[in-house]
N, C-alpha and C positions, 0 to 999 in steps of 0.2 A: 222387685220391680224398679225401685229407685236406682239400684245398681246398674240395671240394664239400660235405663234412660241415660244415666251418667256415662256409661261406656259408649253408647251410641253418639252422645254429644262430643266425647273426646275424639272419636273416629272422624266425625264430620268436621270438627274444628281443625284436627291435624291435616285432613285432606285439603281443606281450604288453604291452610298455610303452605302445603306443598304446591298447590296450584298457583298461589301467589309467587312462590319461589320460582316456579317454572316460567311464569310470565316475566319475572325480572331477568332471568337468564336469557330469554328470547330477545329482550330489548337490548342486552349487551351485544349480542351478535347482530350487527347491523346488516340489513339486506336491502337490495334494490330489486324491484319487480318490473318485468317487461309487460307493458300494456300495449295491445295492438288491435287494430281493425283491419280487415282485409276485404277488398271489393274487387273481385276478379283477380287480376294479377297486380293490383296496386296495394301495397302494404303501408299502413300508417302506424307509426310507433311513438310511444311516449313512456318515459321512465317514472316509476313511483319510488321516490328516494326518502331515506330517513332524514330527520332534522340534523342540521350541522351543529357541531360543538365549536363555537368561535374561540380562536386563540386570543387571549387577552392582549390588547395593544396592537394587534395585527390588523391589516385591511380586512374588509368584509369577506367572510368565508363564502366559497362557492364550489360548485361541482363542474367538472368537464366530462364529456362522454365520448365513447368510442364504440361504434356498432359494427358488427359483421352480419351481413344479410344471408350468408350461407351459399351464395352463388359466385363468390369471388369479388364482390363489391363491399364497400364500407362507407361510413359517414362519421363525422365528428359533430354533427348538429345534435341539439338536445332532443328534438322531436322530428326526425327525418321521415320523409316519404320515399318509398322505393318501388320501382316497377320491375317485375321479373320478366325475363325474356321467354321462359319456358314453363310449362306446367310441371308440377312435382312437389315433393316435400323438401322443406328447407329448415335448417336450424339457425335461429337468430341468436347471436351472442351480444352481450353488453358488458362493458367495463366502465365503471363510474369511478372517477378520481376526485378526492376531496382536497381542497386547497384552503390554507389557513384554518385547518380543522384539527382538533386534538385527537380524534379517533382514527381507526383504521378505515381503509377504503371499503365501501359496502360490497358484499358478495352478491352475485347474481346467478340465477339458474338459467341455462339456455331455454329458448322457447321454440317449439315445433310449429311451423305454419305450413299450410297446404295450399297450393295454387292449382285450381281445377279448371280455370278458364283464362285465356290470354286475350285481352280485349283492348289494352292500351300499349302504345309503342314504348319500348324501354329506352331510358336515358341513363348513362353512367354518372353516378353522383361524384365520384372522385376522378376528375380529369387530371392527367399527368402532364406536368411541365417538364420538358426534356424527355429522355428515354430511359432513365434508370435512377431510382432514388431508394433510400432506406428511411423509414419513419418509425416512431414509437408513440405509444399512447400516454406514457408517463415516464418520469425519471425513476431509476431503480431505488427501491428501499429493501434492505436485507430481509429475506424470507417473505417476499411479496411477488406476486405474478405481474407480468407486464406483457404487452403485445408488441412485436416488431413486424413491420410490413415491408416486404421487398417488392417494389413495383417496377415493371419493365415494359418497354414498348418497342414495337418493330417500326423503325423510322426508314426502312428500306421500301423499295417499290416492288418487292417480290416476297413470296412466302419463304420463311426462314426456319431453320432448326439451330439451336444453340445450347449454351450451358450457363448455369448460374452457380456461384459459390458464396457461402456465408461462413466467415471465420469469426470465432468468439473465444473468450477466456484467454486473456493475454498471459504469455509466459512469464512476464516480469513480476507477476503476483503469484505467490506460492499456492494460495487457495483459489479454486474456481469461483468466478463471479456469478455464473449462470448455470442452471440446469435446464436443458431443452426438454420441455414437457410435451409439446405437441407441434406438429407441422400440418397445415391445412392447405392443400392444393385443389384447384378447381378446373384446371385445363389439361389434365393428363400429364403433368410433369412427373418424371421418373427420377428416383434417387439413384445416382450413379454409384457403382460399387467402390470406386476409389478415384482419386485425382489422376493417378498415373494411367488410368484406363482411357483418358481422353487423347485422341490423336488428331493430327492435322494433315491435310492432304494438299493444301494450296498455300501460296505465299500471299503476303499483304497486298491488297489493292490500294494503290496510292490515292486513288480518287475517293476512298472511303476511310480516311484517317479518322480515328476516334480519339477523343481527348479525355484525360482523367480529371475527375473533380472530387472534392471532398466537402462535407458539410458537418458542422458541429451539432446541429439540431435541425433536421429538415422540417420539423413541425413549425418552427418559428422563423426560419430565415431562408432566403434564396440560396442557391448553390454557388459555390466558389469554383471557378474554372482554373485549372492549372495550365501552365504553358507547355507541358511535356506531352509527347505522343507515346502511347503505350502500345507496343507491338510485340514485345517479348513476353508472351504469356507464361512460358516456363519460369522465367525469372520472377515474375509477379507472384506466381503460385509458391515458389520456393521461399521467397522473402516472406510471404504471408504465413507459411508454415513455421518459419523461425520466430514469428511474433506471436502466434496464437496456438493454443493447445488443441482446439477442436474445430471441426469444419463439417459442412454439409455440401454435397454436390448434386445439382439437379440438371437433367436434360429436358429440354422442351422441343416440341415438334409442331409443324404446320401452323406457324404464327403468321397471320395475314398482315399485309401492310397497314400501318397505323393502329393495329390492335394493341390494347393494353391489358396486362395481366398482373395479378397480385398473388403473392405467397405469404401466408400468415404464420407466424411463429409465436407460440406461448413460451415465454422464458420465465423461470422462477429464480429470483435472486437467492443465493444460498445464505444460510446463517453465517457462514464463514466469510462472506463478502466483506471487503474493507469497511470498517465501521466509521472511518473518517469521512465526514459529510462534505469535505471539500475535494475529495478525490475525483479525478476524471478517468473513466474507463472507455473503451471503444470496442466496436465490432466493425468488420470490414466485409463489404460485398464486392464481388467481381462479376461483370456481365460480359459474356461473349455472344454478341447478337447473331453471329453466323458461325456455326461450328466448322466450316470449311476454312476459316481464316483465324489468325491469331490476334486480330484487332480486338481490343477489349476496353472496358472502363472500370474504374475503381471508385467506390464510395466508402468513406469511413464516417461512421456516426459516433460522435462523442457523447457521453452521458455523465451527468454529475450524480454521484451517490448522495442521497439525501435521507433525512430521518422523517421529514414531512414534505408534502408537496407544496412548497413555497416558491412562487414564481420569482421572488426577489432573493437571489443568493449569489454567492461568490465561490468559485472553484479554481483548482490548480492542477496541473499535471505533475507537480513536484511534491506529492504527498510523502514519498519516501525516496531519498536521493543517496547516491554513493558520493561521499565527501571527496574522495580522490579525484573524481571526474567532473566536478561541477563548475570548476573555475570558468570554463568557456561554454558552459551549457546555458541555453536559453530557457528560463522558466516561463511558462505560459499561464496566464490568468484569464478568467472569463467572469464578467459581472453581468448578471441577468436581471431584468426588471420588467414590471408590468404596471401600466396605468390603470388603476382600479377606480378612477374617478367617474363623475357623471358628465365630464366634458373632456375635450382634447387637452394634451399638455404641449406647450410651445417651447418650454425650456426645461431640460432635465440635467441635473448636476449630480455627478457621482464623486464623492470624496472618499478615496480609498487609501488605506494605510500602506506605506512602503517601508518594510523592515530596514533597519539601519545597515544590514549586511548587503543589501541590494543597491546597485548603482542607478540612480534615477536618470543619469545621462544616457543610459543604454535602452531606456523604455521606448518601445515602438508599437504603435497601434497596428494590429494585424487585420482586424475586421470589426464591423459595427452594424447595427441596425437600430433605427432607420439609416439607410444608406445616405451618406452625404460626404462632402469634401472636408479636408482638414482646414480649419480656419486660418487665414493669413494674419499677419500682424495688425493690419488696419481693420477697422470696423466695417463689416459688410452686412447686407440685408438678406442674403441668401442663406440656405440651410448649411450648417457646417458644425464640425466637432472641434472644440477648443481644448487644449491640454495645458494646464498650468501646474505649478509645483509650490508646495511649502516645504518646510524642513523635514516633515515626516509624512507628507501626503502627496498623492497625485490627484488632480481634480480634472475630471472629464466633463465637459459641458456641451450638451446638444443645444444649439441655438437655432431659432427660427424654424422649428420643425412642427409637424402635426402628428401626434401619436394619440389615436382615439382612446377613450376611456371604456373599460369593460361594462360600465353601467350607463354608457351614453346611449341615447335613443338612436335606433337604426343600426347599431353595431351588433351583428350576429356572430361574427367570427372572432373569438377571444384571442386567437393567435395574432391578429392584427394589432392588438394592444400591447404586445410584448416587444422588447428590444434587448440589445446586449452590446457590450464592448469587450473585445478580446485583444489582449496585448502581451508582448513578451518583454522580459527584462533579464539582465545578467547580474551575477554576483560582483561585488566590489573587489578591490585588490587584496584587502586584508579583512577576513571575516572569520568568526569563530564557529565551531561546530555546536550549534544550539538551535533549538526549535524556534520557528518564527510563526507569527500569526498576523493575518491581515483581515480587515473588515471594511465594509463600505457603507457609508450613509448616502441614501438616495433621496434627492429632493425633486419633487414634481412641482414646477413653478414655485409658488411661495408657500407650499404646504409644509407641514412638519416632516422631518426626515424619517425614512424607513431604514432600519438597520438590518444588514444581512447577517448570515452566520459568519463564523470565523474560519477563514481558510488557513489551514495549518501545513507547514513544511517541516518535515523531520528528516534526519539523516540516519541512514543505516549504520549500525555500529562499526562495521568494517573490521579488519584485523591488521594490527601492526606487529611485525616481527622485529625484535631487537636482538642485538649481539652485545654480550656483556663479558668483561674481563676485569680481574681485580685481585686483591690480596686480603686475606683474613689475618688479623692480629689478635692472638690469644695471649693475654698478659699473664695468665696463671699457669701456662704450660712452658716448660723449659725448652729453650732452643727450638721454638715452634716456627715452622715455615709452611705456609698454606697459600698456594696460588690456584686460581679457578678460572674457568670460562663457562659460558652457557648461553642460553637463549631466553628471551622473554616474549610473552604473548599478551597483548592488551588491545582494546579498541583503538581504531585509528584516530589519532589527533583529537582526543576528547577535550571538551572545553573545561570542565571543572572536575567532578568526581568520576572515577572509573576504577575498574578492577584490573589487576595484573597478576599473571601466573608466570613463574620462572622454573627452569630446570638447570641446575648448576652442577658441574663436574669439577671436583677439586682434588688436588694432590697435596696431602698433608703429612708432614713428618714432624716428630717432636720426641723429647726424652721423657720417659716416665720417672717416677720416684725411685731413688736408689736405697736399698736396704742393706744394713750391716749387722751381722750377728757375731758374737765372740763366745768361745767355749774355753774356760780357763781350768787347767788341771795343775794342782800343786805337787811338785816332785819332791822337794825338800823345803825346809823353812826359808831358804834363800833363792829357790829356783821354781819358776812357774812355766808350764807349757801353754801357749795360747793358740787356739785355732780360730781364725777370722774368715768369715764367709761374706763376700760383697756381691750383691746381685743388682745388676742395672738393666733397665728396659729401654729399648728404642722402638718407636712405632713408625710405620710407613703405611699410610692409608690412601685408598681412592674412595672418596665420599660422593654420594649423590644427595643433593639438597633440593627440596621442592618448597619454595616460598609462595604463599598466596596472600596478597595484600590489597588494601584499598588505598588509592592515591588521590591526591587533590592538587590540581595545578593552581597555585596562587596567581600566577600570571604566565606570560610566555617563557619565563626564564627560571622560575623557582617552583619546585614541586615538593610535596610532603607525602609521606606514606607510613602505614602501619599495618601489621598483619601477623600471621603465624607461619612457621615453617617446620618441616620434618626433615631430619638428616639420618641417613643410614650408610654404614660403611659397606660399599660394594665389595671391597677387598681390604682385609686388615692383616698386616704382617707384624708380629711381635717378635723382635730379636732380643733374646734373654742371654746375658753374659754373666757367668758365675766365676768369681775369682776366689780361690781357696788358698789361704796363706797360713804358714806355721811359724810361730815366733817362740823364742825362749827369752824369758825376762829374768834378770838378776838385779840386785840393787845397783850394780854398776852400769848395766846396759840392757838393751832389748835387741836381740839378733834375729834376722830372718833366716829360718832354717829351711823352709820349703815354700814353693809357690807354683800353682798351676791353675789354668782356667779352662772353661768349657762353654761352648755357644750352642743355644737351641733356638730354632725358629718355629713359631706356630702361625698358622694361617687360618683365616675364617672368611666366609662370604655372607653378605647380608646380615651383619651383626651390628651391635651397638647403636640401636635406634634411639634417637633423642629428639625432643620437642623444644621449641623456643618461640618467644615473642620477639617482634622486631619493630624498630622505628627508624625512619630514614629521612634524609633531605637531599635534594638534587639541585644542581645549578648548571645552567647552560640552556639548551633548547629543550624545554620541558615537554613539549607536545610531540615533536618529531625532530629527528636529527641527533647530534651528539650532546652529551652532558656528562658531568662528573657527579659522584654521589658518595655519601658516607652513611653507613647503616650500623646501628648498635643492636646486637643480638643477645637477648637475655635468655640463656638456656636454663631449662629446669634443673640441670646439673650445673651449679655455678662455676665449676672448673672450666666449663666450655663457653662462658661468656666471652664475647669478642667484638671487636670493631671490624667492619668490612669497608674497604675503600675500593671504589670501582669506577670504570668508564663504561658508558653505554651509548649505543647508537641505535635509534629506532627508525625503522623504514616504513 
């Protein structure tokens, strides 16, 4: 009986432990729940979210929200109300994004709602400024889902049919940044079979010229209008296909004047996405408002890859650069910030690092928010952006502005509390191929600074091909002559350490050891017959040598190297000469009686493989261009130890 009681106790105790373990696992997987009330056709929503895990030292953590109502409308409010136009069943979706929080974004299950009665007039929550925009609910984090919204509007006075294009996954990156998980249309948009299927039947209407515009982040800032007119749709499509690997094409029909529509895309960032948190990637949208004409608009949405949703960060389009092509390339940086205070900020100062290889004189402010003029030299009372410099920093100061705080009373739209500075800068005249990092300290009025992430610029290895010629001196080989030529492969213009591989073809001739043998026969006490055989060897080789070494550039003019090499005789000729002589020797003299010789030639291919260590020093232009070098090769067969003297030119 006691054993049964004990067994039952163990089972109950183990079950309670398992139950506790399950509870712990459930708390790790954070979830947000959609709560709602519906009265007729009016839906009232509120989220139930898990507690935030505050990042130590960061501003106060908070959530932002993105709702889809299932009828083509959306909202970014925390607790939105929505009025449906028609009866029916709708699927409500919610994406919650955590800021200054150490955990992952909470997951949310969609919620089905039914509208059985229409009693209130409908009002669109998301009114569109302009007629075409791209938006996102959050910045991309590797292996996380995000939502992109393509919004378009008919600004004509007639019903129109047209096309929409979405291009993503830039070709300049080997790995795809996004996987398209889902597309949600609500107005009968059709997926076109291919871009080439689109045709045009009319010419451009001059009175309906459309202008291109781009935006780095349409959630946070107004659109930037370009001064160019886009009427060559074929060129735009072809250029876009050269820049992006993937695209989607949609046809829309029967769009009424002033009507607004939205297409929703769920994109999942791939695990192979660039892990550099300062990288800027982009997607492109093209809008053809009337399929009868080639008039169109372009929107490019830039996104910063992040590891956490921190509104204060720094990013660059120069994450990976080709060193050969950067001298006249403009690097672009973007510094984003958000006022998380309880009141407005009047002065915001951004102190950002400028790496020594960049030329501060070429810095140019491209865009900013809050929008204001560039400050003049004299002191002014209006809003402006001032740019000053120290030896290692550029300082951007917003003066006399009003940027609301996210915790300020009466502020409902968090996007209004954000700002940014976008600038370009060029490389200096003489700079080395090494990684650079930049960071920004953000000061809101007189508060302590907030430090951003480090924006990193790296250079792709690139390939440098070199031409090499020289002479090998073998001190232990008789009458050695060895001339060679070949090529070298190494990273282009490396700063310090780098690898180098060579393939050398040499023509080597030398004399081998000569052997002499004598056979003496006594004829009489005073007479001897002597037979002398002299054998000599001459070698003529074509050798292939493959050195692999690690090199170090001490400076622009001196380089050191060490490594290993293997050599094989591609073709080896052994010329053997045998001289047979007969002598008769008496006490008075030695006389040559007979003499004759014979020659034999032996050939072999891919023979005489040998290994060696090598050490070298070069002088000249060590990173690129011509230089001279000396290399000592320690062969595992000491007879082949030699010095190599050469000239090399790297391209």
